[in-house]
C-alpha positions, 0 to 999 in steps of 0.5 A: 177496504181491501186490507180489512177484508184480507185481515178478516180472511187471515183472521178466519184462517188462523181461527180455523187452524187453531181450532183444528190444532186444538182438536188434534191436541185433545185427541192426542191427550185422550190417546195418551191417557188411554195409553197410561191406563193400559200401561198401569194395568200391564204393570199391575198384571206383571206384579201379580204374575211375579207374585204368583211365580214367587209363590209357585217357586216357594211351593215347589221348593217346599215340596222338593224338600218333603220329597228329599226327606221322604227319600232319605227315610 
């Protein structure tokens, strides 16, 4: 009987530990998904900013060429 009770207690403790570990893993996975979403959003923002910088540089170059031509006249 004592061995049966000890086995039941060990089983219950193992079951509780497993439940806690599963909850912790679920929390970590949710945090991971949120971080991945934030990372993708940051990458998209970076791409948009790089495009905007490229456009601004092209515009600045065109305007400086116009100015250079006007000064040459």
